[in-house]
N, C-alpha and C positions, 0 to 999 in steps of 0.2 A: 522557562525556555524548553524544558523537557515535555511539557504538556501541549504547548501551542507553537513552538518554534520561534517565538518572539517574546521579548520582555514587555511589549505593549500590545497584547493580542486584542483582536476585535472579537469580543465574546458574544456578539449577537447571533452568530451562526453555530456555535457549539462544536466546531470541528477540531476536536482535540486529537493530538497525535497519540497513537497507541503503540507501545513498544511490543513487538511480536517476535523478538529475537529468540526467546526460549521456544516458541512454537515452531519456528522454521529452522532451527539450528541443525537438525539432522535430515532435512528434506533433500530431495534430489536436484534442486534448482541451484546451480553453481554460483549464480550472481549473488544470492543471499548467503550461501555458506562461505564463499570466499571473503565477503565483506566481514562476516562474523569471525572468521579465522584470523583476520588482520586487525581485530580489535574494534570493528565498527558495530553498527546496530541496524536493525530493520524496523522501520516504523511506518505506520499507516494512518490514513484518514478515512473515516466512514462517511461517505457522501450519500446519506439517506435520501431515498426517493429518486435517485438518478440511475437506477438499474437499466433503463431503456435508452441511455445516452448513445447517440450515433457515433460510429467509429471516427467520423471526420472531426468531431469535437474532442474525442480522446486524443487523436493525433495532434491537435492544436495544444492540448495540455502537455503532451510529451515534449513538443518543441519549446513550450514556455519554460519548463523546468530545465531544459538543456541550456537555456539562456542564463541560468544561475549556476552552471557548472556541473549539473547532474548528467550522467551518461544516458539516462532514460527514466522511465516510470513504469513500474509493473502495476497491472490492474487486474481486478477480479470483480465480476458482477454476479450477483445472485439473482437469477431470473424468477419470474412469477411461479414457475412450476418447480422451483428448487434446484434446477440445474445451474451450471456455472459457465460463464463466458470469461476467458482469461488469457492473458499473454504468457502465462507460465504454468497453467494447470497440467499440461502434459508431462511436466517434470516432477509432479507430486502425486502421491497416492490419494485415493478418495478419503482415507482417514486423516491425512495431513491437511487436506483442503477443508474438511469439516472442522478440524481443530482451529484452523486459521479463521474461518468464518465465525466460529463461536468466540474466539478471542477478540474479534473485531465487532462483536455484537451484531452479527449479520442477520438480516431478514430479507425476504423477497423484495425486489426492486431496490437493491442497494448496490452501490459501487464502492470498492475499496481501492485506494491508491497507495501503493507501497513504495517507499524509497529506502534504498540501502546506501550507506556511506561509511567511509573510513575517516573522513575529515568533516569538520563542522562547516556547513554551508550557511550563508546568510539566509535567515528566515526558514531554514529547515535543517533537520538532522538526518 
């Protein structure tokens, strides 16, 4: 459950959840820090090769997770030139972002989807 969010995961895609709670515990993004202060965690999925995903598709993913009780979905994209496109980068320092990308095994053309929660959600933590 901790690795894939399901007791019967589809292993064909290798989209393992990574717990990045330790990496973001002192960052300036209140959504992450408040979840951690309340005993929750912050976990992410590395969507390799999806770094150029259009905003319209990201918005559809956000709406999809809301259907399962999530309040939203934080995302971070590593662009080809090494820059970041993110919903929360303005709340974190450059060093914190680099540490997060490293913890998520980030490379150019990669998207990370991060979910924070205080309660166990069906199919995700």
